[in-house]
C-alpha positions, -999 to +999 in steps of 0.1 A: +138+078-043+112+102-029+097+076-007+122+053+009+102+025+024+119-003+044+110-027+016+127-005-011+158+000+011+160-038+018+156-047-019+184-022-028+206-035+001+202-071-013+214-059-047+242-039-032+254-070-013+253-091-045+271-065-066+295-048-042+297-072-012+285-043+009+248-038+016+250-001+022+268+011-009+239+011-034+213+027-011+238+054-002+248+059-038+211+062-049+204+087-022+235+108-030+225+107-067+191+121-059+203+146-034+202+181-050+233+191-032+266+183-049+283+178-015+273+155+013+286+140+046+277+109+066+252+129+088+233+140+057+231+104+044+218+091+078+191+118+078+183+112+042+179+075+047+158+081+078+182+064+102+183+031+083+221+033+083+245+039+111+268+070+107+300+049+106+284+027+078+274+059+059+309+072+061+323+039+050+300+039+019+311+075+011+347+064+014+341+035-010+325+058-035+355+081-032+379+052-036+360+040-066+363+074-083+327+085-080+333+112-054+361+134-041+367+142-005+370+179+002+396+192+027+386+183+063+383+214+086+386+191+117+363+183+145+334+190+152+328+192+114+318+162+093+339+150+064+324+163+032+324+145-002+315+159-036+299+139-065+320+137-096+302+138-130+299+101-139+274+078-154+274+058-122+249+081-106+223+074-133+228+037-128+223+040-090+190+059-095+179+032-120+187+004-095+167+023-068+138+028-092+138-009-101+140-019-065+110+003-057+090-014-085+101-049-073+092-040-037+057-028-047+049-058-070+031-086-052+046-121-055+031-143-081+002-165-071+012-201-064-001-227-089-018-259-080-009-293-095-028-286-128-009-254-133-038-231-126-034-202-101-051-207-068 
């Protein structure tokens, strides 16, 4: 997503919670999928999502993606360096981008007008 509004992030977080029981996984996955770099760390995710996620939650999401087989963790050089993860070629990334796009459309669509008793819009 080129423009991560709070509404888009929140809509994606709701879907993420429903699908993965973790509200951060899908927003992180969508950002990673659209990031031109093949590698990323938690600080990159935090910056990319404009601080909407805490560093420890970003790292947790990256670890879940690694555990799910969507990423690999590169050798850790040790402090003060961040742990680095690399995307694996998988269809999951296209799905994450599609969910993000759909959440963006849903967030920008106004709610339907309420109807009165005779079924006509007010």
